[in-house]
Predicted model as a PDB file, atoms N, CA, C, CB and O in Angstrom, pLDDT in the B-factor column:
MODEL        1                                                                  
ATOM      1  N   MET A   1      10.130  15.033  -3.483  1.00 90.00           N  
ATOM      2  CA  MET A   1       9.197  14.302  -2.668  1.00 90.00           C  
ATOM      3  C   MET A   1       8.412  13.376  -3.592  1.00 90.00           C  
ATOM      4  CB  MET A   1       8.258  15.263  -1.873  1.00 90.00           C  
ATOM      5  O   MET A   1       8.060  13.757  -4.709  1.00 90.00           O  
ATOM      6  N   PHE A   2       8.139  12.154  -3.120  1.00 91.00           N  
ATOM      7  CA  PHE A   2       7.257  11.275  -3.883  1.00 91.00           C  
ATOM      8  C   PHE A   2       6.587  10.265  -2.962  1.00 91.00           C  
ATOM      9  CB  PHE A   2       8.040  10.550  -4.990  1.00 91.00           C  
ATOM     10  O   PHE A   2       7.047   9.981  -1.856  1.00 91.00           O  
ATOM     11  N   TYR A   3       5.484   9.742  -3.468  1.00 94.00           N  
ATOM     12  CA  TYR A   3       4.703   8.750  -2.731  1.00 94.00           C  
ATOM     13  C   TYR A   3       4.410   7.594  -3.671  1.00 94.00           C  
ATOM     14  CB  TYR A   3       3.379   9.366  -2.161  1.00 94.00           C  
ATOM     15  O   TYR A   3       3.967   7.796  -4.802  1.00 94.00           O  
ATOM     16  N   TYR A   4       4.661   6.370  -3.191  1.00 93.00           N  
ATOM     17  CA  TYR A   4       4.364   5.184  -3.979  1.00 93.00           C  
ATOM     18  C   TYR A   4       4.260   3.991  -3.042  1.00 93.00           C  
ATOM     19  CB  TYR A   4       5.445   4.946  -5.067  1.00 93.00           C  
ATOM     20  O   TYR A   4       5.128   3.766  -2.199  1.00 93.00           O  
ATOM     21  N   ASN A   5       3.179   3.228  -3.204  1.00 93.00           N  
ATOM     22  CA  ASN A   5       3.033   1.951  -2.504  1.00 93.00           C  
ATOM     23  C   ASN A   5       3.242   2.091  -0.984  1.00 93.00           C  
ATOM     24  CB  ASN A   5       4.026   0.935  -3.073  1.00 93.00           C  
ATOM     25  O   ASN A   5       4.023   1.356  -0.379  1.00 93.00           O  
ATOM     26  N   GLU A   6       2.532   3.042  -0.396  1.00 94.00           N  
ATOM     27  CA  GLU A   6       2.593   3.308   1.046  1.00 94.00           C  
ATOM     28  C   GLU A   6       3.998   3.671   1.528  1.00 94.00           C  
ATOM     29  CB  GLU A   6       2.098   2.099   1.810  1.00 94.00           C  
ATOM     30  O   GLU A   6       4.388   3.319   2.641  1.00 94.00           O  
ATOM     31  N   ARG A   7       4.745   4.366   0.695  1.00 96.00           N  
ATOM     32  CA  ARG A   7       6.058   4.908   1.065  1.00 96.00           C  
ATOM     33  C   ARG A   7       6.081   6.376   0.656  1.00 96.00           C  
ATOM     34  CB  ARG A   7       7.238   4.104   0.379  1.00 96.00           C  
ATOM     35  O   ARG A   7       5.831   6.711  -0.502  1.00 96.00           O  
ATOM     36  N   LEU A   8       6.380   7.242   1.610  1.00 96.00           N  
ATOM     37  CA  LEU A   8       6.459   8.677   1.380  1.00 96.00           C  
ATOM     38  C   LEU A   8       7.900   9.113   1.590  1.00 96.00           C  
ATOM     39  CB  LEU A   8       5.492   9.460   2.321  1.00 96.00           C  
ATOM     40  O   LEU A   8       8.434   8.999   2.693  1.00 96.00           O  
ATOM     41  N   ASP A   9       8.530   9.613   0.528  1.00 97.00           N  
ATOM     42  CA  ASP A   9       9.912  10.082   0.600  1.00 97.00           C  
ATOM     43  C   ASP A   9       9.932  11.608   0.600  1.00 97.00           C  
ATOM     44  CB  ASP A   9      10.749   9.522  -0.583  1.00 97.00           C  
ATOM     45  O   ASP A   9       9.442  12.245  -0.333  1.00 97.00           O  
ATOM     46  N   LEU A  10      10.501  12.183   1.649  1.00 95.00           N  
ATOM     47  CA  LEU A  10      10.611  13.627   1.780  1.00 95.00           C  
ATOM     48  C   LEU A  10      12.078  14.033   1.654  1.00 95.00           C  
ATOM     49  CB  LEU A  10      10.019  14.107   3.130  1.00 95.00           C  
ATOM     50  O   LEU A  10      12.951  13.431   2.279  1.00 95.00           O  
ATOM     51  N   LEU A  11      12.338  15.037   0.858  1.00 93.00           N  
ATOM     52  CA  LEU A  11      13.686  15.564   0.632  1.00 93.00           C  
ATOM     53  C   LEU A  11      14.671  14.493   0.173  1.00 93.00           C  
ATOM     54  CB  LEU A  11      14.202  16.211   1.897  1.00 93.00           C  
ATOM     55  O   LEU A  11      15.780  14.423   0.701  1.00 93.00           O  
ATOM     56  N   PRO A  12      14.294  13.648  -0.806  1.00 92.00           N  
ATOM     57  CA  PRO A  12      15.192  12.567  -1.199  1.00 92.00           C  
ATOM     58  C   PRO A  12      16.451  13.042  -1.935  1.00 92.00           C  
ATOM     59  CB  PRO A  12      14.448  11.598  -2.065  1.00 92.00           C  
ATOM     60  O   PRO A  12      17.459  12.336  -1.947  1.00 92.00           O  
ATOM     61  N   ALA A  13      16.404  14.214  -2.540  1.00 91.00           N  
ATOM     62  CA  ALA A  13      17.552  14.702  -3.314  1.00 91.00           C  
ATOM     63  C   ALA A  13      17.696  16.213  -3.128  1.00 91.00           C  
ATOM     64  CB  ALA A  13      17.393  14.351  -4.825  1.00 91.00           C  
ATOM     65  O   ALA A  13      17.785  16.956  -4.105  1.00 91.00           O  
ATOM     66  N   LEU A  14      17.716  16.651  -1.905  1.00 90.00           N  
ATOM     67  CA  LEU A  14      17.787  18.076  -1.606  1.00 90.00           C  
ATOM     68  C   LEU A  14      19.182  18.611  -1.941  1.00 90.00           C  
ATOM     69  CB  LEU A  14      17.445  18.339  -0.121  1.00 90.00           C  
ATOM     70  O   LEU A  14      20.173  18.166  -1.363  1.00 90.00           O  
ATOM     71  N   PRO A  15      19.257  19.573  -2.881  1.00 91.00           N  
ATOM     72  CA  PRO A  15      20.571  20.143  -3.221  1.00 91.00           C  
ATOM     73  C   PRO A  15      21.163  20.901  -2.030  1.00 91.00           C  
ATOM     74  CB  PRO A  15      20.451  21.086  -4.442  1.00 91.00           C  
ATOM     75  O   PRO A  15      20.421  21.489  -1.243  1.00 91.00           O  
ATOM     76  N   ASN A  16      22.462  20.893  -1.894  1.00 88.00           N  
ATOM     77  CA  ASN A  16      23.134  21.599  -0.801  1.00 88.00           C  
ATOM     78  C   ASN A  16      22.810  23.085  -0.790  1.00 88.00           C  
ATOM     79  CB  ASN A  16      24.632  21.408  -0.903  1.00 88.00           C  
ATOM     80  O   ASN A  16      22.764  23.699   0.276  1.00 88.00           O  
ATOM     81  N   ALA A  17      22.587  23.667  -1.953  1.00 93.00           N  
ATOM     82  CA  ALA A  17      22.293  25.103  -2.043  1.00 93.00           C  
ATOM     83  C   ALA A  17      20.915  25.457  -1.484  1.00 93.00           C  
ATOM     84  CB  ALA A  17      22.384  25.560  -3.490  1.00 93.00           C  
ATOM     85  O   ALA A  17      20.643  26.624  -1.203  1.00 93.00           O  
ATOM     86  N   TRP A  18      20.052  24.464  -1.323  1.00 92.00           N  
ATOM     87  CA  TRP A  18      18.698  24.705  -0.805  1.00 92.00           C  
ATOM     88  C   TRP A  18      18.640  24.297   0.664  1.00 92.00           C  
ATOM     89  CB  TRP A  18      17.632  23.921  -1.636  1.00 92.00           C  
ATOM     90  O   TRP A  18      17.871  23.404   1.020  1.00 92.00           O  
ATOM     91  N   ASN A  19      19.431  24.927   1.516  1.00 92.00           N  
ATOM     92  CA  ASN A  19      19.461  24.503   2.912  1.00 92.00           C  
ATOM     93  C   ASN A  19      18.218  24.911   3.684  1.00 92.00           C  
ATOM     94  CB  ASN A  19      20.673  25.067   3.588  1.00 92.00           C  
ATOM     95  O   ASN A  19      18.001  24.450   4.804  1.00 92.00           O  
ATOM     96  N   GLN A  20      17.399  25.773   3.090  1.00 95.00           N  
ATOM     97  CA  GLN A  20      16.100  26.078   3.688  1.00 95.00           C  
ATOM     98  C   GLN A  20      15.080  26.308   2.585  1.00 95.00           C  
ATOM     99  CB  GLN A  20      16.189  27.319   4.617  1.00 95.00           C  
ATOM    100  O   GLN A  20      15.424  26.705   1.472  1.00 95.00           O  
ATOM    101  N   GLY A  21      13.815  26.050   2.915  1.00 96.00           N  
ATOM    102  CA  GLY A  21      12.771  26.251   1.923  1.00 96.00           C  
ATOM    103  C   GLY A  21      11.481  25.587   2.343  1.00 96.00           C  
ATOM    104  O   GLY A  21      11.341  25.096   3.463  1.00 96.00           O  
ATOM    105  N   ARG A  22      10.540  25.585   1.413  1.00 96.00           N  
ATOM    106  CA  ARG A  22       9.256  24.943   1.678  1.00 96.00           C  
ATOM    107  C   ARG A  22       8.575  24.582   0.369  1.00 96.00           C  
ATOM    108  CB  ARG A  22       8.350  25.857   2.521  1.00 96.00           C  
ATOM    109  O   ARG A  22       8.815  25.193  -0.673  1.00 96.00           O  
ATOM    110  N   LEU A  23       7.726  23.579   0.455  1.00 95.00           N  
ATOM    111  CA  LEU A  23       6.833  23.179  -0.630  1.00 95.00           C  
ATOM    112  C   LEU A  23       5.428  23.243  -0.058  1.00 95.00           C  
ATOM    113  CB  LEU A  23       7.177  21.732  -1.194  1.00 95.00           C  
ATOM    114  O   LEU A  23       5.185  22.769   1.052  1.00 95.00           O  
ATOM    115  N   LEU A  24       4.512  23.821  -0.802  1.00 97.00           N  
ATOM    116  CA  LEU A  24       3.150  23.999  -0.306  1.00 97.00           C  
ATOM    117  C   LEU A  24       2.144  23.275  -1.176  1.00 97.00           C  
ATOM    118  CB  LEU A  24       2.801  25.473  -0.232  1.00 97.00           C  
ATOM    119  O   LEU A  24       2.206  23.347  -2.403  1.00 97.00           O  
ATOM    120  N   ASP A  25       1.218  22.578  -0.539  1.00 96.00           N  
ATOM    121  CA  ASP A  25       0.047  21.982  -1.181  1.00 96.00           C  
ATOM    122  C   ASP A  25       0.377  21.101  -2.381  1.00 96.00           C  
ATOM    123  CB  ASP A  25      -0.884  23.062  -1.612  1.00 96.00           C  
ATOM    124  O   ASP A  25      -0.223  21.237  -3.447  1.00 96.00           O  
ATOM    125  N   VAL A  26       1.331  20.203  -2.197  1.00 95.00           N  
ATOM    126  CA  VAL A  26       1.676  19.227  -3.233  1.00 95.00           C  
ATOM    127  C   VAL A  26       0.634  18.113  -3.182  1.00 95.00           C  
ATOM    128  CB  VAL A  26       3.136  18.656  -3.032  1.00 95.00           C  
ATOM    129  O   VAL A  26       0.318  17.599  -2.109  1.00 95.00           O  
ATOM    130  N   CYS A  27       0.109  17.747  -4.333  1.00 95.00           N  
ATOM    131  CA  CYS A  27      -0.947  16.725  -4.409  1.00 95.00           C  
ATOM    132  C   CYS A  27      -0.358  15.318  -4.373  1.00 95.00           C  
ATOM    133  CB  CYS A  27      -1.781  16.908  -5.688  1.00 95.00           C  
ATOM    134  O   CYS A  27       0.621  15.010  -5.053  1.00 95.00           O  
ATOM    135  N   LEU A  28      -0.985  14.484  -3.560  1.00 93.00           N  
ATOM    136  CA  LEU A  28      -0.661  13.064  -3.451  1.00 93.00           C  
ATOM    137  C   LEU A  28      -1.940  12.277  -3.731  1.00 93.00           C  
ATOM    138  CB  LEU A  28      -0.067  12.711  -2.032  1.00 93.00           C  
ATOM    139  O   LEU A  28      -3.001  12.886  -3.866  1.00 93.00           O  
ATOM    140  N   PRO A  29      -1.881  10.944  -3.824  1.00 91.00           N  
ATOM    141  CA  PRO A  29      -3.089  10.151  -4.065  1.00 91.00           C  
ATOM    142  C   PRO A  29      -4.135  10.335  -2.954  1.00 91.00           C  
ATOM    143  CB  PRO A  29      -2.721   8.671  -4.189  1.00 91.00           C  
ATOM    144  O   PRO A  29      -3.847  10.883  -1.890  1.00 91.00           O  
ATOM    145  N   ASN A  30      -5.338   9.869  -3.232  1.00 87.00           N  
ATOM    146  CA  ASN A  30      -6.456   9.871  -2.275  1.00 87.00           C  
ATOM    147  C   ASN A  30      -6.850  11.280  -1.838  1.00 87.00           C  
ATOM    148  CB  ASN A  30      -6.093   9.045  -1.050  1.00 87.00           C  
ATOM    149  O   ASN A  30      -7.208  11.497  -0.680  1.00 87.00           O  
ATOM    150  N   GLN A  31      -6.784  12.225  -2.755  1.00 91.00           N  
ATOM    151  CA  GLN A  31      -7.151  13.618  -2.470  1.00 91.00           C  
ATOM    152  C   GLN A  31      -6.384  14.159  -1.271  1.00 91.00           C  
ATOM    153  CB  GLN A  31      -8.657  13.733  -2.219  1.00 91.00           C  
ATOM    154  O   GLN A  31      -6.945  14.855  -0.425  1.00 91.00           O  
ATOM    155  N   THR A  32      -5.116  13.836  -1.209  1.00 93.00           N  
ATOM    156  CA  THR A  32      -4.244  14.250  -0.117  1.00 93.00           C  
ATOM    157  C   THR A  32      -3.318  15.355  -0.601  1.00 93.00           C  
ATOM    158  CB  THR A  32      -3.429  13.054   0.426  1.00 93.00           C  
ATOM    159  O   THR A  32      -2.835  15.318  -1.732  1.00 93.00           O  
ATOM    160  N   THR A  33      -3.071  16.343   0.261  1.00 95.00           N  
ATOM    161  CA  THR A  33      -2.063  17.358  -0.018  1.00 95.00           C  
ATOM    162  C   THR A  33      -1.059  17.369   1.132  1.00 95.00           C  
ATOM    163  CB  THR A  33      -2.715  18.767  -0.211  1.00 95.00           C  
ATOM    164  O   THR A  33      -1.376  17.012   2.266  1.00 95.00           O  
ATOM    165  N   ILE A  34       0.150  17.786   0.805  1.00 95.00           N  
ATOM    166  CA  ILE A  34       1.216  17.855   1.806  1.00 95.00           C  
ATOM    167  C   ILE A  34       1.977  19.159   1.620  1.00 95.00           C  
ATOM    168  CB  ILE A  34       2.179  16.630   1.695  1.00 95.00           C  
ATOM    169  O   ILE A  34       2.222  19.597   0.496  1.00 95.00           O  
ATOM    170  N   SER A  35       2.342  19.766   2.730  1.00 96.00           N  
ATOM    171  CA  SER A  35       3.224  20.927   2.742  1.00 96.00           C  
ATOM    172  C   SER A  35       4.365  20.604   3.690  1.00 96.00           C  
ATOM    173  CB  SER A  35       2.463  22.241   3.174  1.00 96.00           C  
ATOM    174  O   SER A  35       4.151  20.047   4.767  1.00 96.00           O  
ATOM    175  N   ILE A  36       5.590  20.959   3.281  1.00 96.00           N  
ATOM    176  CA  ILE A  36       6.748  20.714   4.133  1.00 96.00           C  
ATOM    177  C   ILE A  36       7.606  21.969   4.212  1.00 96.00           C  
ATOM    178  CB  ILE A  36       7.576  19.522   3.605  1.00 96.00           C  
ATOM    179  O   ILE A  36       7.578  22.824   3.327  1.00 96.00           O  
ATOM    180  N   GLN A  37       8.365  22.053   5.291  1.00 97.00           N  
ATOM    181  CA  GLN A  37       9.294  23.163   5.479  1.00 97.00           C  
ATOM    182  C   GLN A  37      10.586  22.588   6.055  1.00 97.00           C  
ATOM    183  CB  GLN A  37       8.688  24.274   6.421  1.00 97.00           C  
ATOM    184  O   GLN A  37      10.554  21.688   6.894  1.00 97.00           O  
ATOM    185  N   TRP A  38      11.728  23.119   5.594  1.00 96.00           N  
ATOM    186  CA  TRP A  38      12.998  22.657   6.114  1.00 96.00           C  
ATOM    187  C   TRP A  38      13.923  23.854   6.350  1.00 96.00           C  
ATOM    188  CB  TRP A  38      13.645  21.642   5.147  1.00 96.00           C  
ATOM    189  O   TRP A  38      13.788  24.897   5.710  1.00 96.00           O  
ATOM    190  N   ALA A  39      14.854  23.683   7.272  1.00 96.00           N  
ATOM    191  CA  ALA A  39      15.881  24.681   7.574  1.00 96.00           C  
ATOM    192  C   ALA A  39      17.140  23.928   7.977  1.00 96.00           C  
ATOM    193  CB  ALA A  39      15.417  25.676   8.709  1.00 96.00           C  
ATOM    194  O   ALA A  39      17.067  22.853   8.573  1.00 96.00           O  
ATOM    195  N   ASP A  40      18.290  24.498   7.649  1.00 92.00           N  
ATOM    196  CA  ASP A  40      19.572  23.830   7.906  1.00 92.00           C  
ATOM    197  C   ASP A  40      19.567  22.416   7.334  1.00 92.00           C  
ATOM    198  CB  ASP A  40      19.869  23.788   9.420  1.00 92.00           C  
ATOM    199  O   ASP A  40      20.134  21.490   7.914  1.00 92.00           O  
ATOM    200  N   SER A  41      18.914  22.273   6.187  1.00 90.00           N  
ATOM    201  CA  SER A  41      18.799  20.985   5.476  1.00 90.00           C  
ATOM    202  C   SER A  41      18.115  19.904   6.303  1.00 90.00           C  
ATOM    203  CB  SER A  41      20.171  20.500   5.066  1.00 90.00           C  
ATOM    204  O   SER A  41      18.304  18.715   6.048  1.00 90.00           O  
ATOM    205  N   THR A  42      17.316  20.313   7.299  1.00 92.00           N  
ATOM    206  CA  THR A  42      16.612  19.382   8.168  1.00 92.00           C  
ATOM    207  C   THR A  42      15.112  19.660   8.101  1.00 92.00           C  
ATOM    208  CB  THR A  42      17.127  19.490   9.625  1.00 92.00           C  
ATOM    209  O   THR A  42      14.683  20.812   8.161  1.00 92.00           O  
ATOM    210  N   LEU A  43      14.334  18.611   7.977  1.00 93.00           N  
ATOM    211  CA  LEU A  43      12.882  18.751   7.939  1.00 93.00           C  
ATOM    212  C   LEU A  43      12.383  19.328   9.257  1.00 93.00           C  
ATOM    213  CB  LEU A  43      12.206  17.393   7.653  1.00 93.00           C  
ATOM    214  O   LEU A  43      12.701  18.809  10.327  1.00 93.00           O  
ATOM    215  N   LYS A  44      11.591  20.414   9.179  1.00 94.00           N  
ATOM    216  CA  LYS A  44      11.114  21.088  10.389  1.00 94.00           C  
ATOM    217  C   LYS A  44       9.605  20.988  10.571  1.00 94.00           C  
ATOM    218  CB  LYS A  44      11.516  22.537  10.357  1.00 94.00           C  
ATOM    219  O   LYS A  44       9.117  20.985  11.701  1.00 94.00           O  
ATOM    220  N   LYS A  45       8.866  20.906   9.475  1.00 94.00           N  
ATOM    221  CA  LYS A  45       7.404  20.902   9.590  1.00 94.00           C  
ATOM    222  C   LYS A  45       6.794  20.117   8.434  1.00 94.00           C  
ATOM    223  CB  LYS A  45       6.847  22.351   9.612  1.00 94.00           C  
ATOM    224  O   LYS A  45       7.245  20.204   7.292  1.00 94.00           O  
ATOM    225  N   VAL A  46       5.755  19.347   8.761  1.00 94.00           N  
ATOM    226  CA  VAL A  46       5.002  18.584   7.761  1.00 94.00           C  
ATOM    227  C   VAL A  46       3.522  18.731   8.075  1.00 94.00           C  
ATOM    228  CB  VAL A  46       5.428  17.072   7.746  1.00 94.00           C  
ATOM    229  O   VAL A  46       3.093  18.485   9.202  1.00 94.00           O  
ATOM    230  N   ASP A  47       2.748  19.130   7.085  1.00 94.00           N  
ATOM    231  CA  ASP A  47       1.289  19.191   7.214  1.00 94.00           C  
ATOM    232  C   ASP A  47       0.685  18.327   6.116  1.00 94.00           C  
ATOM    233  CB  ASP A  47       0.760  20.672   7.124  1.00 94.00           C  
ATOM    234  O   ASP A  47       0.924  18.561   4.932  1.00 94.00           O  
ATOM    235  N   ILE A  48      -0.096  17.332   6.511  1.00 93.00           N  
ATOM    236  CA  ILE A  48      -0.741  16.430   5.561  1.00 93.00           C  
ATOM    237  C   ILE A  48      -2.241  16.515   5.775  1.00 93.00           C  
ATOM    238  CB  ILE A  48      -0.231  14.962   5.727  1.00 93.00           C  
ATOM    239  O   ILE A  48      -2.732  16.393   6.897  1.00 93.00           O  
ATOM    240  N   THR A  49      -2.960  16.727   4.683  1.00 93.00           N  
ATOM    241  CA  THR A  49      -4.419  16.757   4.712  1.00 93.00           C  
ATOM    242  C   THR A  49      -4.917  15.723   3.727  1.00 93.00           C  
ATOM    243  CB  THR A  49      -4.978  18.180   4.374  1.00 93.00           C  
ATOM    244  O   THR A  49      -4.598  15.792   2.540  1.00 93.00           O  
ATOM    245  N   GLY A  50      -5.700  14.762   4.204  1.00 91.00           N  
ATOM    246  CA  GLY A  50      -6.232  13.742   3.311  1.00 91.00           C  
ATOM    247  C   GLY A  50      -6.241  12.378   3.959  1.00 91.00           C  
ATOM    248  O   GLY A  50      -6.255  12.248   5.183  1.00 91.00           O  
ATOM    249  N   ASP A  51      -6.233  11.357   3.108  1.00 89.00           N  
ATOM    250  CA  ASP A  51      -6.457   9.991   3.567  1.00 89.00           C  
ATOM    251  C   ASP A  51      -5.362   9.020   3.149  1.00 89.00           C  
ATOM    252  CB  ASP A  51      -7.769   9.502   3.055  1.00 89.00           C  
ATOM    253  O   ASP A  51      -5.655   8.026   2.484  1.00 89.00           O  
ATOM    254  N   LEU A  52      -4.135   9.269   3.511  1.00 90.00           N  
ATOM    255  CA  LEU A  52      -3.106   8.260   3.289  1.00 90.00           C  
ATOM    256  C   LEU A  52      -3.186   7.242   4.418  1.00 90.00           C  
ATOM    257  CB  LEU A  52      -1.681   8.904   3.210  1.00 90.00           C  
ATOM    258  O   LEU A  52      -3.536   7.600   5.543  1.00 90.00           O  
ATOM    259  N   PRO A  53      -2.870   5.987   4.141  1.00 92.00           N  
ATOM    260  CA  PRO A  53      -2.892   4.983   5.207  1.00 92.00           C  
ATOM    261  C   PRO A  53      -1.915   5.348   6.329  1.00 92.00           C  
ATOM    262  CB  PRO A  53      -2.550   3.593   4.638  1.00 92.00           C  
ATOM    263  O   PRO A  53      -0.802   5.802   6.062  1.00 92.00           O  
ATOM    264  N   LEU A  54      -2.325   5.154   7.564  1.00 91.00           N  
ATOM    265  CA  LEU A  54      -1.462   5.464   8.705  1.00 91.00           C  
ATOM    266  C   LEU A  54      -0.230   4.573   8.755  1.00 91.00           C  
ATOM    267  CB  LEU A  54      -2.240   5.328   9.997  1.00 91.00           C  
ATOM    268  O   LEU A  54       0.745   4.897   9.433  1.00 91.00           O  
ATOM    269  N   SER A  55      -0.268   3.456   8.046  1.00 94.00           N  
ATOM    270  CA  SER A  55       0.884   2.557   7.991  1.00 94.00           C  
ATOM    271  C   SER A  55       1.924   2.999   6.956  1.00 94.00           C  
ATOM    272  CB  SER A  55       0.419   1.147   7.677  1.00 94.00           C  
ATOM    273  O   SER A  55       2.951   2.340   6.794  1.00 94.00           O  
ATOM    274  N   THR A  56       1.666   4.104   6.259  1.00 95.00           N  
ATOM    275  CA  THR A  56       2.624   4.624   5.276  1.00 95.00           C  
ATOM    276  C   THR A  56       3.971   4.849   5.945  1.00 95.00           C  
ATOM    277  CB  THR A  56       2.108   5.942   4.640  1.00 95.00           C  
ATOM    278  O   THR A  56       4.050   5.460   7.010  1.00 95.00           O  
ATOM    279  N   LYS A  57       5.031   4.352   5.315  1.00 96.00           N  
ATOM    280  CA  LYS A  57       6.385   4.521   5.842  1.00 96.00           C  
ATOM    281  C   LYS A  57       6.940   5.859   5.344  1.00 96.00           C  
ATOM    282  CB  LYS A  57       7.315   3.330   5.410  1.00 96.00           C  
ATOM    283  O   LYS A  57       6.877   6.155   4.151  1.00 96.00           O  
ATOM    284  N   VAL A  58       7.481   6.660   6.256  1.00 95.00           N  
ATOM    285  CA  VAL A  58       8.018   7.972   5.927  1.00 95.00           C  
ATOM    286  C   VAL A  58       9.545   7.908   5.951  1.00 95.00           C  
ATOM    287  CB  VAL A  58       7.492   9.052   6.914  1.00 95.00           C  
ATOM    288  O   VAL A  58      10.148   7.467   6.929  1.00 95.00           O  
ATOM    289  N   PHE A  59      10.155   8.359   4.855  1.00 96.00           N  
ATOM    290  CA  PHE A  59      11.601   8.431   4.728  1.00 96.00           C  
ATOM    291  C   PHE A  59      11.998   9.895   4.547  1.00 96.00           C  
ATOM    292  CB  PHE A  59      12.108   7.558   3.537  1.00 96.00           C  
ATOM    293  O   PHE A  59      11.336  10.632   3.816  1.00 96.00           O  
ATOM    294  N   VAL A  60      13.057  10.311   5.199  1.00 94.00           N  
ATOM    295  CA  VAL A  60      13.604  11.658   5.035  1.00 94.00           C  
ATOM    296  C   VAL A  60      15.048  11.511   4.589  1.00 94.00           C  
ATOM    297  CB  VAL A  60      13.498  12.497   6.364  1.00 94.00           C  
ATOM    298  O   VAL A  60      15.856  10.865   5.256  1.00 94.00           O  
ATOM    299  N   LYS A  61      15.362  12.119   3.454  1.00 93.00           N  
ATOM    300  CA  LYS A  61      16.705  11.994   2.868  1.00 93.00           C  
ATOM    301  C   LYS A  61      17.109  10.531   2.722  1.00 93.00           C  
ATOM    302  CB  LYS A  61      17.739  12.739   3.729  1.00 93.00           C  
ATOM    303  O   LYS A  61      18.247  10.152   2.998  1.00 93.00           O  
ATOM    304  N   ASN A  62      16.159   9.725   2.287  1.00 94.00           N  
ATOM    305  CA  ASN A  62      16.370   8.305   1.988  1.00 94.00           C  
ATOM    306  C   ASN A  62      16.597   7.435   3.221  1.00 94.00           C  
ATOM    307  CB  ASN A  62      17.539   8.160   1.071  1.00 94.00           C  
ATOM    308  O   ASN A  62      17.009   6.283   3.084  1.00 94.00           O  
ATOM    309  N   GLU A  63      16.340   7.953   4.418  1.00 95.00           N  
ATOM    310  CA  GLU A  63      16.458   7.149   5.632  1.00 95.00           C  
ATOM    311  C   GLU A  63      15.086   7.016   6.281  1.00 95.00           C  
ATOM    312  CB  GLU A  63      17.477   7.781   6.624  1.00 95.00           C  
ATOM    313  O   GLU A  63      14.338   7.988   6.389  1.00 95.00           O  
ATOM    314  N   TYR A  64      14.769   5.805   6.706  1.00 96.00           N  
ATOM    315  CA  TYR A  64      13.484   5.552   7.343  1.00 96.00           C  
ATOM    316  C   TYR A  64      13.363   6.372   8.622  1.00 96.00           C  
ATOM    317  CB  TYR A  64      13.313   4.052   7.645  1.00 96.00           C  
ATOM    318  O   TYR A  64      14.280   6.390   9.443  1.00 96.00           O  
ATOM    319  N   LEU A  65      12.220   7.057   8.790  1.00 95.00           N  
ATOM    320  CA  LEU A  65      11.968   7.851   9.985  1.00 95.00           C  
ATOM    321  C   LEU A  65      10.924   7.197  10.875  1.00 95.00           C  
ATOM    322  CB  LEU A  65      11.522   9.253   9.604  1.00 95.00           C  
ATOM    323  O   LEU A  65      11.167   6.985  12.063  1.00 95.00           O  
ATOM    324  N   CYS A  66       9.750   6.870  10.307  1.00 95.00           N  
ATOM    325  CA  CYS A  66       8.653   6.322  11.098  1.00 95.00           C  
ATOM    326  C   CYS A  66       7.481   6.017  10.168  1.00 95.00           C  
ATOM    327  CB  CYS A  66       8.227   7.309  12.229  1.00 95.00           C  
ATOM    328  O   CYS A  66       7.561   6.226   8.957  1.00 95.00           O  
ATOM    329  N   THR A  67       6.403   5.524  10.750  1.00 95.00           N  
ATOM    330  CA  THR A  67       5.166   5.412   9.983  1.00 95.00           C  
ATOM    331  C   THR A  67       4.396   6.726  10.124  1.00 95.00           C  
ATOM    332  CB  THR A  67       4.302   4.193  10.467  1.00 95.00           C  
ATOM    333  O   THR A  67       4.667   7.523  11.022  1.00 95.00           O  
ATOM    334  N   LEU A  68       3.454   6.934   9.244  1.00 93.00           N  
ATOM    335  CA  LEU A  68       2.719   8.191   9.203  1.00 93.00           C  
ATOM    336  C   LEU A  68       2.000   8.482  10.513  1.00 93.00           C  
ATOM    337  CB  LEU A  68       1.723   8.169   8.069  1.00 93.00           C  
ATOM    338  O   LEU A  68       1.897   9.644  10.908  1.00 93.00           O  
ATOM    339  N   ASP A  69       1.506   7.468  11.187  1.00 92.00           N  
ATOM    340  CA  ASP A  69       0.773   7.702  12.436  1.00 92.00           C  
ATOM    341  C   ASP A  69       1.683   8.226  13.558  1.00 92.00           C  
ATOM    342  CB  ASP A  69       0.093   6.411  12.886  1.00 92.00           C  
ATOM    343  O   ASP A  69       1.177   8.768  14.540  1.00 92.00           O  
ATOM    344  N   ALA A  70       2.991   8.080  13.441  1.00 92.00           N  
ATOM    345  CA  ALA A  70       3.921   8.556  14.467  1.00 92.00           C  
ATOM    346  C   ALA A  70       4.726   9.782  14.019  1.00 92.00           C  
ATOM    347  CB  ALA A  70       4.873   7.439  14.851  1.00 92.00           C  
ATOM    348  O   ALA A  70       5.646  10.205  14.719  1.00 92.00           O  
ATOM    349  N   LEU A  71       4.392  10.343  12.881  1.00 89.00           N  
ATOM    350  CA  LEU A  71       5.192  11.421  12.306  1.00 89.00           C  
ATOM    351  C   LEU A  71       5.307  12.635  13.233  1.00 89.00           C  
ATOM    352  CB  LEU A  71       4.596  11.848  10.986  1.00 89.00           C  
ATOM    353  O   LEU A  71       6.392  13.203  13.363  1.00 89.00           O  
ATOM    354  N   ASN A  72       4.227  13.036  13.867  1.00 83.00           N  
ATOM    355  CA  ASN A  72       4.278  14.226  14.726  1.00 83.00           C  
ATOM    356  C   ASN A  72       5.236  14.041  15.903  1.00 83.00           C  
ATOM    357  CB  ASN A  72       2.881  14.558  15.248  1.00 83.00           C  
ATOM    358  O   ASN A  72       5.743  15.028  16.436  1.00 83.00           O  
ATOM    359  N   ASP A  73       5.491  12.817  16.314  1.00 84.00           N  
ATOM    360  CA  ASP A  73       6.430  12.572  17.401  1.00 84.00           C  
ATOM    361  C   ASP A  73       7.884  12.712  16.966  1.00 84.00           C  
ATOM    362  CB  ASP A  73       6.204  11.198  17.970  1.00 84.00           C  
ATOM    363  O   ASP A  73       8.776  12.775  17.811  1.00 84.00           O  
ATOM    364  N   HIS A  74       8.137  12.762  15.645  1.00 81.00           N  
ATOM    365  CA  HIS A  74       9.498  12.768  15.132  1.00 81.00           C  
ATOM    366  C   HIS A  74       9.938  14.083  14.494  1.00 81.00           C  
ATOM    367  CB  HIS A  74       9.643  11.686  14.145  1.00 81.00           C  
ATOM    368  O   HIS A  74      11.116  14.259  14.183  1.00 81.00           O  
ATOM    369  N   ILE A  75       9.019  14.982  14.303  1.00 80.00           N  
ATOM    370  CA  ILE A  75       9.366  16.267  13.635  1.00 80.00           C  
ATOM    371  C   ILE A  75       9.344  17.377  14.664  1.00 80.00           C  
ATOM    372  CB  ILE A  75       8.373  16.595  12.458  1.00 80.00           C  
ATOM    373  O   ILE A  75       9.602  18.533  14.331  1.00 80.00           O  
TER     374      ILE A  75                                                      
ENDMDL                                                                          
END                                                                             
C-alpha cells in the first residue's frame, strides 16, 4: 500500500499466497491511519481515520476504483 500525490494504492503487489489478510493502523500523511482487510484476494474492508483529500484517487491492484469520497459505495 502507498500514498503519493492524492493517489492511494491498495494491494498493488499482493502475493498469490496471501489470499487473505489484513493491515492495521498504517500511517499515511496528514496524521491519517488506514486499516484494510482482504479475502479471496479481494479488498473487503477499508477504515481510514484522518484528513486525506476527498478527491484522492483510490486504486486496488493497480486499477482505478473511485475517489476517496465514494469509497464506501465500492467496498
